[in-house]
C-alpha positions in Angstrom: -23.0 -11.9 37.1 -22.6 -9.0 34.6 -22.1 -5.4 35.4 -24.2 -4.6 38.4 -26.7 -1.8 37.8 -27.7 0.7 40.5 -30.6 -0.2 42.7 -34.1 0.8 41.4 -34.5 3.3 44.3 -31.1 4.8 44.6 -30.2 6.7 47.7 -29.1 10.3 47.4 -25.3 10.8 47.6 -25.6 12.5 51.0 -27.6 9.6 52.5 -25.2 7.1 51.0 -22.1 8.8 52.3 -23.7 9.1 55.8 -23.4 5.4 56.1 -19.6 5.9 56.5 -20.2 7.7 59.9 -19.7 4.5 62.0 -16.2 4.1 60.5 -15.4 7.8 60.9 -16.8 8.2 64.4 -13.6 6.8 66.2 -11.4 9.4 64.4 -14.0 12.2 64.5 -12.0 14.4 66.9 -8.9 14.5 64.7 -11.1 15.0 61.5 -13.0 17.9 63.0 -9.8 19.4 64.3 -8.2 19.1 60.9 -11.3 20.6 59.2 -11.3 23.5 61.7 -7.6 24.2 61.1 -8.2 24.1 57.3 -11.1 26.6 57.7 -8.9 29.0 59.7 -6.0 28.6 57.2 -8.3 29.3 54.2 -9.9 32.3 56.0 -6.4 33.6 56.7 -6.0 34.0 53.0 -9.0 36.4 53.0 -7.1 38.7 55.4 -4.6 39.5 52.6 -7.0 41.7 50.6 -7.7 43.7 53.8 -3.9 44.2 54.3 -3.7 45.3 50.6 -6.5 47.8 51.2 -4.6 49.3 54.2 -1.4 49.5 52.2 -3.0 51.2 49.2 -5.1 53.7 51.1 -2.3 54.2 53.7 1.4 53.8 53.1 1.1 53.8 49.2 -1.1 56.8 49.1 1.1 58.6 51.7 4.3 57.4 50.0 5.5 55.8 53.2 8.2 53.1 52.4 8.3 51.9 56.0 4.6 51.2 56.0 4.9 49.3 52.7 7.6 47.1 54.2 5.5 46.5 57.3 2.6 45.5 55.0 4.9 43.1 53.2 5.9 41.6 56.5 2.2 41.1 57.4 1.6 39.3 54.1 4.7 37.1 54.6 3.5 36.1 58.1 0.0 35.3 56.9 1.4 33.1 54.1 3.7 31.2 56.4 0.9 30.7 58.9 -1.5 29.5 56.2 1.1 26.9 54.9 1.8 25.6 58.4 -1.9 25.2 59.2 -2.5 23.2 56.0 0.5 21.0 56.8 -0.9 20.3 60.3 -4.3 19.5 58.8 -2.6 16.9 56.5 -0.7 15.3 59.4 -3.9 15.1 61.5 -5.9 13.1 59.0 -3.4 10.9 57.2 -3.0 8.1 59.7 -6.6 8.0 61.0 -8.1 7.9 57.5 -5.7 5.1 56.4 -7.0 3.3 59.5 -10.6 3.9 58.3 -9.8 2.4 54.9 -8.1 -0.6 56.5 -11.0 -1.2 58.9 -13.5 -1.1 56.0 -11.4 -3.5 54.0 -11.2 -5.9 56.9 -15.0 -5.8 57.4 -15.5 -6.5 53.7 -13.2 -9.5 53.8 -14.9 -10.8 56.9 -18.3 -10.4 55.3 -17.1 -12.2 52.2 -16.0 -15.2 54.3 -19.4 -15.4 56.0 -21.6 -15.0 52.9 -23.2 -18.2 51.5 -21.8 -20.0 48.5 -24.9 -19.0 46.5 -23.7 -15.4 46.8 -20.2 -16.2 45.5 -21.9 -18.2 42.7 -23.6 -15.1 41.5 -20.9 -12.5 41.9 -17.7 -12.4 39.7 -14.5 -12.2 41.8 -13.4 -9.1 39.9 -16.4 -7.2 41.0 -15.6 -8.1 44.6 -12.0 -7.3 44.2 -12.7 -3.8 42.7 -14.9 -3.0 45.7 -12.1 -3.9 48.2 -9.4 -1.9 46.3 -10.4 0.9 44.0 -13.7 1.7 45.7 -12.2 1.9 49.1 -9.4 4.1 47.8 -12.1 6.5 46.5 -13.7 6.5 49.9 -10.4 7.4 51.6 -9.7 10.2 49.2 -13.2 11.5 49.8 -12.7 11.6 53.5 -9.3 13.2 53.2 -10.0 15.8 50.6 -13.5 16.5 49.1 -15.4 16.2 52.3 -13.0 18.6 54.1 -12.7 21.1 51.4 -16.4 21.2 50.6 -16.7 22.5 54.2 -13.6 24.7 54.0 -14.5 26.2 50.6 -18.1 26.7 51.6 -17.1 28.6 54.7 -14.5 30.5 52.7 -17.1 31.6 50.1 -19.5 32.7 52.7 -16.9 34.7 54.6 -15.5 36.1 51.4 -18.9 37.2 50.1 -19.5 38.9 53.4 -16.3 40.8 53.2 -17.1 41.9 49.6 -20.6 43.0 50.6 -19.1 45.0 53.5 -16.6 46.6 51.2 -19.3 47.6 48.6 -22.7 46.0 48.4 -23.3 47.1 44.8 -20.2 45.3 43.5 -21.0 42.4 45.8 -24.4 41.9 44.1 -22.8 42.0 40.7 -20.4 39.2 41.7 -23.2 37.2 43.2 -25.3 37.4 40.0 -24.1 34.0 38.6 -24.9 32.0 41.8 -28.4 30.8 40.7 -27.4 29.5 37.2 -24.2 27.9 38.8 -26.3 26.0 41.3 -28.7 24.8 38.6 -25.9 23.6 36.3 -24.2 21.8 39.3 -27.5 19.9 40.2 -28.2 18.8 36.6 -24.7 17.8 35.7 -23.9 16.0 39.0 -27.0 13.8 38.6 -25.8 12.6 35.2 -22.2 12.3 36.5 -23.4 10.0 39.3 -24.8 7.5 36.8 -21.7 7.6 34.7 -19.5 7.1 37.8 -21.5 4.0 38.8 -21.2 2.6 35.3 -17.5 3.2 35.2 -16.9 1.5 38.5 -18.9 -1.5 37.5 -16.9 -1.7 34.2 -13.7 -1.6 36.2 -15.0 -4.7 38.1 -15.8 -6.4 34.8 -12.3 -5.6 33.5 -10.7 -6.9 36.7 -12.7 -10.2 36.3 -11.6 -10.6 32.8 -7.9 -10.1 33.7 -8.2 -12.5 36.6 -9.8 -15.2 34.6 -7.3 -14.8 31.8 -4.3 -15.1 34.3 -5.8 -18.0 36.2 -6.8 -19.8 33.0 -3.5 -19.0 31.1 -2.9 -22.7 30.4 -6.2 -23.0 28.7 -5.7 -19.8 26.8 -2.3 -20.9 25.5 -3.3 -24.5 25.0 -6.1 -23.6 22.7 -4.4 -20.6 21.1 -7.1 -18.2 22.3 -4.8 -15.3 23.2 -6.1 -13.2 20.3 -9.8 -13.7 21.2 -9.0 -12.9 24.9 -7.2 -9.8 23.8 -10.2 -8.8 21.7 -12.5 -9.3 24.7 -10.2 -7.3 26.9 -10.1 -4.5 24.3 -13.9 -4.4 24.0 -14.3 -4.1 27.7 -11.5 -1.6 28.0 -13.0 0.5 25.2 -16.4 0.5 26.9 -14.6 1.8 30.1 -12.8 4.4 28.0 -16.0 5.6 26.5 -17.6 5.9 29.9 -14.6 7.8 31.3 -14.7 10.2 28.3 -18.4 10.8 29.0 -17.5 11.7 32.6 -14.8 14.0 31.2 -17.3 15.7 28.9 -19.7 16.3 31.9 -16.8 17.7 33.9 -15.8 19.9 31.0 -19.3 21.4 30.9 -19.5 22.1 34.6 -15.9 23.4 34.7 -16.6 25.7 31.8 -19.7 27.2 33.3 -18.1 27.5 36.8 -15.1 29.3 35.4 -16.8 31.5 32.8 -19.7 32.9 34.8 -17.6 34.2 37.8 -15.0 35.6 35.3 -17.7 37.6 33.6 -19.0 38.8 36.9 -15.6 39.8 38.1 -15.0 41.6 34.8 -18.3 43.5 35.2 -17.4 44.4 38.8 -14.0 45.7 37.7 -15.4 48.0 35.1 -18.1 49.3 37.5 -15.6 49.6 40.3 -13.1 51.7 38.2 -16.0 54.0 37.1 -16.9 54.5 40.8 -13.3 55.1 41.8 -13.1 57.7 39.0 -16.3 59.3 40.3 -14.9 59.4 43.8 -17.6 57.1 45.2 -15.1 54.3 46.0 -11.5 54.4 47.3 -8.8 52.7 45.2 -7.8 50.6 48.3 -11.4 49.3 48.6 -11.5 48.4 44.9 -8.2 46.5 45.3 -9.4 44.7 48.4 -12.7 43.8 46.7 -11.1 42.5 43.5 -8.4 40.6 45.5 -11.1 39.0 47.6 -13.1 38.0 44.5 -9.9 36.6 42.9 -9.2 34.7 46.1 -12.6 33.1 45.9 -12.0 31.9 42.3 -10.4 28.6 43.4 -13.0 27.8 46.1 -15.7 28.4 43.5 -14.0 26.6 40.6 -13.1 23.6 42.7 -16.7 23.0 43.6 -17.3 21.2 40.3 -14.6 18.5 40.7 -15.2 18.3 44.5 -18.8 17.4 43.8 -17.7 14.9 41.1 -15.4 13.3 43.6 -18.2 13.1 46.1 -20.4 11.4 43.5 -17.7 8.8 42.8 -17.2 8.3 46.5 -21.0 7.9 46.9 -21.2 5.2 44.2 -18.1 3.5 45.7 -19.8 3.5 49.1 -23.0 2.2 47.6 -21.1 -0.6 45.9 -19.3 -1.4 49.2 -22.5 -1.6 51.2 -24.1 -3.8 48.5 -21.9 -6.5 49.8 -22.1 -5.7 53.5 -25.9 -5.6 53.2 -26.1 -9.2 52.0 -27.2 -11.5 54.7 -24.4 -13.8 55.9 -24.8 -17.4 56.8 -26.6 -18.0 60.0 -28.1 -14.5 60.4 -31.7 -14.3 61.5 -31.9 -18.1 62.0 -34.0 -19.5 64.8 -32.4 -22.6 66.1 -34.2 -25.2 68.1 -32.2 -26.9 70.9 -29.8 -29.4 69.4 -31.2 -32.4 71.2 -30.7 -35.8 69.4 -33.7 -37.9 68.7 -33.7 -41.3 70.5 -32.3 -44.1 68.5 -31.2 -41.9 65.5 -27.6 -42.3 64.6 -25.5 -41.6 61.5 -26.4 -39.3 58.6 -30.0 -39.2 57.4 -31.7 -37.3 54.6 -35.5 -37.1 55.1 -37.5 -35.8 52.1 -34.7 -33.5 51.1 -35.4 -31.2 48.2 -33.4 -28.4 46.6 -33.9 -25.8 43.9 -31.6 -22.9 43.0 -32.9 -19.5 44.0 -32.6 -18.2 40.4 -34.4 -21.2 38.9 -37.5 -20.6 36.8 -40.7 -21.2 38.8 -41.8 -24.0 36.5 -38.4 -25.8 36.5 -38.0 -29.1 38.2 -36.0 -29.0 41.4 -32.5 -30.5 41.4 -33.4 -32.8 44.3 -36.9 -33.9 45.1 -37.8 -35.9 48.2 -34.4 -37.6 48.8 -34.6 -40.2 51.6 -31.3 -41.9 52.6 -29.8 -43.2 55.8 -26.1 -43.8 56.3 -25.6 -45.8 59.5 -22.8 -44.9 62.0 -19.4 -46.1 60.7 -20.9 -47.0 57.3 -19.6 -45.8 53.9 -22.2 -45.0 51.3 -21.3 -44.5 47.7 -23.5 -42.1 45.8 -23.8 -42.9 42.1 -25.8 -41.1 39.3 -25.6 -39.8 35.8 -23.8 -36.5 35.2 -26.0 -33.6 36.3 -28.2 -35.8 38.5 -27.4 -33.6 41.5 -24.8 -35.6 43.4 -22.5 -32.7 44.1 -25.5 -30.6 45.2 -26.6 -33.3 47.6 -23.1 -33.5 49.2 -23.0 -29.7 49.5 -26.1 -29.8 51.7 -24.4 -31.7 54.5 -21.9 -29.0 55.5 -24.6 -26.4 54.6 -22.7 -24.9 51.7 -26.3 -24.7 50.4 -29.4 -25.1 52.5 -32.1 -27.7 51.5 -35.3 -26.0 50.4 -37.4 -28.8 51.8 -37.0 -31.7 54.2 -34.2 -32.0 56.6 -30.8 -33.6 57.2 -29.7 -35.0 60.6 -26.4 -36.0 62.2 -26.9 -38.5 64.9 -30.5 -37.4 65.2 -29.7 -33.7 65.4 -31.1 -31.4 62.6 -28.1 -29.8 61.0 -29.9 -26.4 61.0 -30.0 -26.6 64.8 -26.2 -26.7 64.9 -24.0 -23.7 64.7 -22.2 -23.8 61.4 -18.8 -23.8 63.1 -19.7 -26.9 65.1 -21.3 -28.6 62.0 -18.2 -28.0 59.9 -15.9 -29.2 62.6 -17.8 -32.5 62.6 -18.1 -32.8 58.8 -15.1 -32.8 56.5 -15.3 -32.3 52.7 -13.1 -33.1 49.8 -14.4 -31.6 46.5 -14.0 -32.9 43.0 -12.1 -29.8 42.0 -9.3 -29.5 44.6 -8.6 -25.9 45.6 -5.3 -25.1 47.1 -4.1 -21.8 48.5 -0.7 -20.1 47.7 0.8 -21.3 51.0 2.8 -24.3 52.0 1.7 -27.9 51.6 1.6 -28.3 55.3 -0.7 -25.2 55.8 -3.0 -26.4 53.1 -3.4 -29.9 54.6 -3.6 -28.8 58.2 -6.4 -26.4 57.3 -8.7 -29.4 57.8 -7.3 -30.1 61.3 -7.6 -28.2 64.6 -5.6 -25.1 65.6 -3.1 -27.1 67.5 -2.5 -29.8 64.8 1.2 -30.5 64.2 3.6 -32.7 62.3 2.0 -36.0 63.5 -1.4 -35.1 62.0 0.3 -33.9 58.9 2.3 -37.0 58.3 -0.8 -39.2 59.0 -3.0 -37.3 56.5 -0.3 -37.4 53.8 0.1 -41.1 54.3 -3.7 -41.7 54.0 -3.9 -39.7 50.8 -0.7 -41.4 49.5 0.8 -37.9 49.2 4.3 -38.8 50.2 5.5 -36.7 47.2 5.3 -33.7 49.5 8.4 -34.9 51.4 10.4 -34.9 48.1 9.5 -31.2 47.3 12.4 -28.7 47.6 11.5 -27.7 51.2 9.4 -30.7 52.0 5.9 -30.1 53.3 6.9 -26.5 53.9 7.2 -25.8 50.1 4.8 -23.2 48.9 2.5 -24.6 46.1 1.8 -21.4 44.3 -1.5 -19.9 43.3 -4.2 -22.6 43.2 -1.5 -25.2 43.5 -0.9 -25.1 39.8 2.7 -26.0 40.2 1.5 -29.5 41.1 -0.2 -32.0 38.9 -4.0 -32.6 39.1 -3.5 -35.9 40.9 -1.2 -34.3 43.4 -3.6 -31.5 44.1 -6.4 -34.0 44.6 -4.4 -36.1 47.0 -3.6 -33.0 49.1 -7.3 -32.1 49.1 -8.1 -35.6 50.4 -5.3 -35.3 53.0 -6.9 -32.0 54.2 -10.3 -33.8 54.5 -9.0 -36.6 56.7 -6.4 -34.5 58.7 -8.8 -33.7 61.5 -10.2 -37.2 62.0 -13.8 -36.1 61.2 -16.8 -37.8 62.5 -18.5 -37.5 59.1 -16.7 -37.5 55.8 -18.1 -36.2 52.4 -16.0 -37.0 49.4 -17.0 -35.8 45.9 -15.3 -38.2 43.5 -12.0 -37.9 45.4 -9.9 -40.2 43.2 -10.9 -39.1 39.7 -7.5 -37.6 38.8 -5.4 -40.6 40.0 -3.7 -43.3 38.0 -4.7 -46.9 38.6 -1.7 -47.7 40.8 -1.9 -44.6 42.9 -5.7 -45.1 43.2 -5.2 -48.6 44.6 -2.7 -47.4 47.2 -5.0 -44.5 48.3 -8.0 -46.8 48.4 -6.1 -49.2 50.7 -5.3 -46.4 53.1 -8.8 -44.9 52.9 -10.4 -48.2 53.9 -8.6 -47.9 57.3 -10.0 -44.3 57.7 -13.5 -45.2 56.6 -13.7 -48.0 59.1 -14.2 -45.4 61.9 -16.0 -42.8 59.9 -19.5 -42.3 58.6 -18.9 -41.4 54.9 -20.8 -40.3 51.8 -18.7 -40.8 48.7 -19.6 -39.6 45.2 -18.3 -42.3 42.9 -18.1 -42.8 39.1 -15.8 -45.8 38.9 -16.4 -49.3 40.2 -13.1 -49.2 42.1 -14.3 -46.2 44.1 -17.7 -47.8 44.7 -16.0 -50.8 46.2 -14.7 -48.6 49.0 -18.2 -48.3 50.3 -20.4 -50.7 52.3 -23.5 -49.8 50.3 -24.4 -47.8 47.2 -27.2 -45.3 46.6 -28.4 -44.5 43.1 -29.5 -40.9 42.5 -31.8 -40.5 39.5 -34.4 -37.9 38.6 -33.7 -36.0 41.8 -34.5 -39.0 44.0 -32.8 -42.0 45.5 -34.2 -44.9 43.4 -32.1 -47.8 44.7 -29.9 -48.7 47.6 -27.9 -51.9 48.0 -24.5 -53.4 47.7 -22.5 -53.0 44.5 -23.2 -56.5 43.4 -26.9 -56.4 44.3 -27.5 -53.4 42.2 -25.5 -54.8 39.3 -27.9 -57.7 39.3 -31.1 -55.9 39.9 -30.9 -52.3 38.5 -30.3 -51.8 34.8 -29.5 -48.1 35.1 -26.8 -48.8 37.7 -25.3 -51.6 35.6 -25.1 -49.2 32.6 -23.4 -46.5 34.7 -20.8 -49.0 36.0 -20.2 -50.6 32.6 -19.9 -47.2 30.8 -22.0 -48.6 27.9 -24.7 -46.7 26.1 -27.9 -46.1 28.0 -31.0 -44.0 28.1 -30.2 -41.1 30.4 -33.0 -40.3 32.8 -34.7 -37.0 32.3 -32.7 -34.3 34.1 -34.1 -31.2 35.8 -33.1 -28.2 33.7 -31.4 -26.3 36.5 -29.4 -29.2 38.0 -25.8 -28.2 38.6 
């Protein structure tokens, strides 16, 4: 998936940000209290011009030093009170908003775990990572600062304008003159800024994906000497992000220049007019000082509107990106299950007219699977053989519902798998994939992931023995040794054996193995096969196989060709009766069957 573009019908920033309310609701009391305190603190600052008016028209005009010192004391107390109130505001919101961010991140992670494999096939991991880190940081900053201060500054501006109009309505109208052009500039620039912010955040996701892939694939990069091409790709993406950020900076420069310049011109005009009126005796000097002090006190609330609105737009796009993931339908949602009652006489694993096509396949493309019929009897092992790209991995992924069949049905002991809760289904079906994925935890934790919550050392030792993974006991800390990210500190064969141990650790009723021995040497493969035969004696298994030695583990063999099961029999029967199967097992030249274009 490339950079995600905004939806065709984009919500307004306000409507998007309102979706944060369920997360803010639990801490609303502290947030509203903090906002109210900030409003009081900001409005306290507007009392200072009134004190100055009293001092100029009173003690200063009367040459009363005691009155001047009293006015200075008032100003000091107001300043201290303002500082204390802003400190209290910060204390009130820091912990709750950190909790909001943590809760949103936990919800995002839970949703990612529940989303179907098809979703993860489409979305780069860097895009998802950027949503869980940078985007949520922007949301927390919005709740802590721009949201509060848009309210605080708005109230401050209204109160300050009221004070100025009371002081002198003529000068007040002069200062209010730029309001209309300011609003127009804000609306126009912020719309453009919203698109630039979305583009920048998507490009951050692309950059994160590139870095992650380069780090995880560092052996390939170094092995093929591709560090320069990777650096060039990184530079291109980084330059695109730089250009977008510079575009954002230019937009902010425009709005900042207008927001600063127009009020300055208005204040200058009010100063000239005010001095003339003081000279004419129509206005007191104290009133002019109070008016200009109030106008200057409002400079920051007015000037900050530009970047506060910019931060709001960035938070809105971050929120939009966050909910793009949460709005995806997770596995099992909106499913209507029929009672999971087994059909009489049906046992084992059965595929009935099973078809599958990828959701993004062209309408005229052939499906990957088309009318697959296969029955694996209880306790039987079935090897699945076919040419590369014939859909073997896709067929095995349908059993634990990593993907859902688009037609037909699959039953376990007569029960349609769509009628089973996914948790129950995956407790009954264990899977070992061709590409073994290990987590950066210990060997024991990786293996026991396939067993129950209460599994212990006995289950671990048994699983390691079955997979002939006794090398785990020779590691520095034995099975408690951490294997590192993706288990890359181990060899391919070791990782594959641990993945096989994980599959058999829970003594599953049904076992699906996708070419589980491909990375093993001949001697290790023979030892693993010997142990697997004992496991398979009590398990119903479907095994994707490419080598005769793996095929011989199974009781029967099914040949998958052209999206259908074209032959079923023992290994020796198919060698005698099926030319395609004989070619596959011999590894000789053959005419490959026509493959569907979207098979994966």
